[in-house]
N, C-alpha and C positions, 0 to 999 in steps of 0.2 A: 504493500500500500504506500510505501514511502515515495515521495515525489522524485522524479528523475533528475532534477537539478541540484538536489540537496546532497551535501557531504554525508556519507554514511560510515559510521565506525562499527566494524564488525567484531563481535566478541563472542565468547563461549555462551551458548544458550543457557546452560545451567547457572552461570554466574549472574545473568540477568534475572532469572527466576528467583534466585536466592536474594538478589538485591531488592526486587519487588516485595518479597516476603519480609525483608528487614524494614522497608518503608511501612508495610502494613502493620507490623508489630508495634512500631512507634506510634502510628496513627490510632491504634486500638488501645493504647496505654498498657501494652503487654511487655514482658521481658523480651529482649531481642533474640533469645533462643527459643521463644514460644513456638513459632511456626516450624522450625526445623524439628523440634521435639514432637510436635503434633504429626508432622509428615512421617517420621519414623514409626510412631505408634500406629498410624493409619496403615502403613505398609505391613506391619506385623499383623494387624487385624485382618487385612485383606488376605494375607497368606494363610492365616489360621482358618479363614472361611473357605479356603480352597481355590483362591485366585491364582492364575498363572503369572509369569513374570511381567507380561504386558499390563495386565490388570493391576498388579501391585504397584508398578511404576506410575500408572494413572492415578491410583489412590494417593500416592505420595505427592504427585504433582498438583493435584486438586487441593490437597491439604496445604501445600506451600503457597498456593495462589488464591486461597479463599478470601483473603483480605485485599486482593489486588484492586477491587473497585471502591475501597473505602476513601481514597482521596477524592473520588468523583462526587460523592454525596456529602462531603464534609461541609460545604456551605449550607445545605439543607439541614444537616444534623445540628450545626451551630445555631441556626434559627430556632430549632426545636428545643434544644437543651442548654444552649449557651456554650459551655465548654465541650467541644466535640470529642476531645481526647479523653477527658475524665468521664464524660457521659457514656461513651462506649465502654470504657473499662467497668463502670458501674453496672451497665446492662448485662455484660458478660458474667458478672458475679451474682446476678439475681438467682436466688434459690426458688425455683418454681418447677412445676410439672410441664410447663410449656416453654417456648423460646423466650429468653430474657429480652430479646429485642421486641418481640410481639407484646409481652407483658409491659415492658417499660415504656413503650410508645402508644399504649392504649388510649391515653388522653389526647393523642394527636390525631384522632380520627383515622384517616387513610394514610397516616404517616408511615406505618410499617410497610405497606404495599408500595408506596411511592419511593421510599428510601431503598427498599429491596430491588425495585425495578432498575433504578439508576445503578446501584452497585453491581447487579448481575449482568446488565447489558454491557457495561464497561469491562467487567471481568471476562466476559465471553469474547468481546472484541480484542482485548489484550491477548487472550489465548490464541485467537485467530492470527493476529499479527505476529505472534511468536512461532507460528507454524505448528501448533499442537494439534492433536487428533480431533476429529469432529466429536468424538465421545467426550473428550476432556472439555471442549468448548461447550457442549450441551450441559455438562455437569456444572460448570462455572456459571452458566446462565440460570441455574436453578438451585443456588446454594442455600436459599432460605425456605425451600419446600419442606413440608412435614409429612411424616408417614400417614397421619390421619387426614391429610388433605387440607389442613388449615393454614398452610404456609404460603409463600409468595416466591416468584411473581405470578405463577400460573395455576396455583392450587392443585398441583400434581399430588398423587398419593400412591402409597404402596410400591409396587414394582415399576410404576411409571418413573420413579425417581432413581437415578443411577446409584449403584452401590457406593461409588466414590464419594457422593454427597453424604451418605450415612456414615462412612468410615471417618471422613473429615470432621463431621459434627461430633461423633462419639469421642474421637481422639482429642478434640479441642476441649470438650467438656471435662474429660478425665484430667487433662493437664491443668486446666484452670481450677477446677474444684479441688483437686488433690493439693495444689499449692495453697489455696485459700482456706480450706476446711478440713483437710486431712483425708486419709484414705477411706475410712469407713463412711464418712459423710458423702464423699465423692461418689462412692458406689451406690449409696442410697438415692442420691439425686438422679443418677443415671438410670437407676431402676424405675424411678417415678416418671421419667421421660420416655421410657420404653413404651412402644405402641402409640406414642403421641408424636414424638419427633423422629424416632427411628425404630426399626423392627425389634421385637422382643428377643428373637434368637441372636441377632448380632450384638445387642446390648449385653446379653448373658455371656456371650463368648468373650467380650471385652472384659467384663467383670471377673470371669474365671482366670484370665491371664494378666490382669492389670498389675497385680503385685509384682510378678516376675518381670514384666516389661519395664515398670518404673524403676525397679532395682537395677536392671541392666543399663538403663539410661544414667542413673546416679553413679554407677560403678565405672562407666565408660561414656562420658558425655559426648565423645566424638561420634557415637552412633547416631546422634541427632543431626549430624552434618551430612557428609557425602553419601552414606548409605549406598544403596544399589543404583541410585539415580546417576551416578558417575558413568556406569556402564550403559544405562539406557539413553543418555544424551551425549555419549562420547562422539566427538567430531562434529557435533551440530552447533551452528552459530546463529546469531541474530543481530539486529541493529541495536546499538546502545541508545539511540535516540528515543526508542520506545520507553525506556526507563525515565529519561528526562521528561517526556510528556506526561507520564504517570505522576511524577513528582509535582509538576506544575499544575495538575488538575485540582489540587487542594485549594488553591486560591485563584478564582477566575481572573483577577487582575495580573496574575503571573503567567498567563497563557503565552507560551513560546519563549519565556524568559531564559530558560536554561540553554536552549538552542542559540539564542542571540548572544549570550555570554560566551558560549563555545566558539562561535564564529569570530567574535571580537578578540578572544584570547588567541586563537590561531593566527589571526591577522597580525597581532602584536608580536607573536613569537616569530613569524616570518620576517617582519620588519627588523627584528633584533638579530636576525640571521641564526636562529637556533636551528639545529639539524632536524631532519624530518621526524626522527623518533621522538624528540622532545616536543616538537610542534604537535604531534599526534597525542602525546601524553597530556599536555595541557588542555588540548581540545576535549579529550575524554574526561579529564578531571572536571572541566567546566560543566559537562553534561550531567555529572552526578553530584555537583557541589551542594545541591539543595536537599539531599537525602534527609538530613537532620531536621529540616523544616517541618516534617510530618509530626514531630514530637510536641510542637507548640500549637495550642488551640487557635482556631480562626479568629476568635474574639480578641485575642492579643494582636494578631497581625492586622486586624481591621480597626484597631484603635486609632482615632483621628488625631489625637494629641500625644503628648509626652507619656511614655510608659512609666508606671510605678516600678519601684525597685524589684519586687517579686516577679513581675512580668518580664522586666528587662533581663533578669537573671536566667529565665527560661530561654530567651532569645540568644543569650550569650552561649548557651550550651548547644545550639544548632550545629556548629562545626565540630564540636566534640562528638556528637552522635554520628556525624558523617565519618569522622576518623575511626570511630568504633566499628563502622561497617567494614573497614579494611580487614578485620579479622575473619570475616565470613565470605568475602567476595573473590577469593581465589585469584584469578588473573587480573582482577581490578584493584588489588590491594594497594599497589603503588599509586594509582590514580586517586583512590579514596584518601590516601595520606596527603597528596597534593591538594585535593579538594578541601581538606580541613583547614587550609590556610586562606580560604576565600574572604575572610573578614579580618585578617591580621593587617597591621599597618607598620611600616618601617620604623616609626617613632615609638612603638610599643603601646599605642592607644587602641589597638584592635582587640579582638577576642577570638578564641577563648584563652589562648596561651599568653596573650600580651607580648608576643614575640617581637624582636627587633630585627633590623636589616640583616645582620650577620647570621641569624638562625632561620631566616625565611628563604627558601630556595627561589631561584629566579622564576620557576614555573608558578610558585605560590604568589610572588609579587605581581606577575602578569595576571593571574586569576583574580587577585584582589582588586586590581585597577579595572579589569574588564567587568567585574560584577558591579562595581560602583558606577561605571560609565553607563552600563545598560539600565541600571535602576534610575539614574538621573533622567534618562530620556523617556521614561514611562511614568504614567500617572500612578500615584499611590494614595491610599485612603487619607494620608496626612498631608499631601501636597499634590499640586498639579505637575505634569511633565515639564521639564525644562527644554527650551529650544536648544538646538545643537550648539550655537555660539555661547549661550549662557552656561550650558553643561561643560563645554570645553574650557571656558574661563575658570569655572569652579574647580575642575580637575587640575588645571595648571596651578591654581593657588594652593590647593591641597598638596601638590607635589613640592611646591616651593617651601611649604611649611613642614615638609618631611613626612607627611602622612601617606604619600604614595612615592614609589620609585620614579624619579623624574625621567629617566631614560625610557622606562616602560610607558609612561604617560605620553611622551613624545611619539613613541612607536604606535601607541593605540590611536592617537589622533591623526596620525599620518594617513593621507589618502591612500586607499588600497591600490595595488598595481592593477593595470588592466588585465582581465582574465580572458581566457579563450571563451568563445561563444558557448552557451549552454543549450541543451535540448529545448526545443519549443514546448511550451506548456499548454498549447491550444486544446489538447484533448482533456486537460484538467480544468483549465479556466472556463471552458465552455460548459462544464458540468453544471455550473450555477450562473445565473444572470448577475450582472453587476449589482443590482439592488439586493438580490439575495445574499451576495457576499458582504455587502454593507451591513445588512441585518445580522448575518451570522457573526461578523466581527464584533458587533456590540453585545450580542447575547453571550458570546464566548467570554467576554470580559465581565459577565455577571449582570448586565443591564436587564431590567424588566421590559415587557412589551411596551408599557407606557413610556418608559425612559427612552427606548429606541425610537418610538413614534415622535417624541419631542425632539430628539437629536436629528432625525432625518426629515422632520416636517411632513410626516404622513400620519394616517390614522392608526390607532391600535389594532383595528380589525385588519387593516392592510398588512401590518407587521405580523399578525397571527397567520395570515394567509401565506406570507413569505416563509415563516418558520415551518409551517406544515409542508411546504414545498421542499425546503431544505432537508427536512427529516426524511421525506420520501426519496429524494435523490441520493442521500447519503445512507439510506437504509438503516435508520436508527429511530428511536422514539424519545430520547432524552437529550437535553442540552449538553450534558457532559459527554455523552457518546458522540454527538455532532462535533463538539470541540476537539475531541481526541482525533477523530477521523480527518477533520479539516486541517488540523495541524500537520498530520502525517502526509496529507496530500498537497500541502503548501497553498491552501486556499485562504489562509488568513494573512 
């Protein structure tokens, strides 16, 4: 689906899947080893139920990616509960015989179905973009279905629901409930949910083996990492840009931000005459520099004024969490380490390390300046976008004050070299009319139909018609899914 003119950074498929799982755990308020542990348990449960190698790998993959759509519905979650990260964490901890999400969002009317539809559609689209099997795509599009038919988004029941959905749900409940309430209470809660969320037989099989599996994980935590998926995905690659797009979905006004930073960083690296390997490294680091952003609730990011100290401290930890990702990302570990310098400053005023010039690698200084430049040129909840001249002047003054590397800033602001002609985008741009692209651009940034109507001087009903047409042409039903597809197609 990636647009033909875009630079594409190809990496190991399993590393991207693990990265998306890491982002999901941060966004759900879970420990960063939660999804790997759940995937391992799901694989063991599938094997115990008689699944073959392919089905076991599918069970583990679905478990790793089950939170892949959570950045997509973060804005809606924030409107419903305020703190989307703590809110999700609380919902997962609810002791009930039904889904914590269904119980916890009961007061929100159709919120459970709406949030589930956004999450599942994007999760399925991500799986498709990653080249996963149709079975895995289908499972990820039905993550919140229940055995009794009371789930979402389609109200499937019984055997209509893929077994990988059940194994992911059971393994997730076991890991969370055991951590919070102990083994006996965890088994009791799972027993209460049997025949409601998942089949009785599969729940019983999990309970029978749970003590042994949890002990194996505790005795050898590495079992929760590579497992058998290394063999299943050996030699398979995918685009790292999909991870950048998943990261940016959390905040509509961040749409395309990671890609822009990556392009700017690579331009600066070229101007500084870094070799091709280092250019590529800083480009890839820029694509993933926002991983840690998922740990901070949208209500903090959307604050229009100055942050209070507790909120600011959470923001300061964003690059820390990005750096922590390095431990789980295999071939991306070096890039994740560079990415953790995105907000450092040469004078020591940055975060989280408060590092100074001598301890910040050149790739980190490039990324820091590129991130700041891209942010200045885009609107934020606390300020309007700066014109290019004003942004450039501010960057230059910051460099003069020692808050950016002066050589890097000069390279960043240097006009790009003329590049060879790129493939025509006629087949893509003709997919949507110009007006549809205008509407899409604004809704991708979080604008309501009324706000779009006001900005484009058209009626809300006309906006609604254009939105419906965009959804039909992009084959999606939610704004988050439309944003994801349009970003990958270069339509924004």
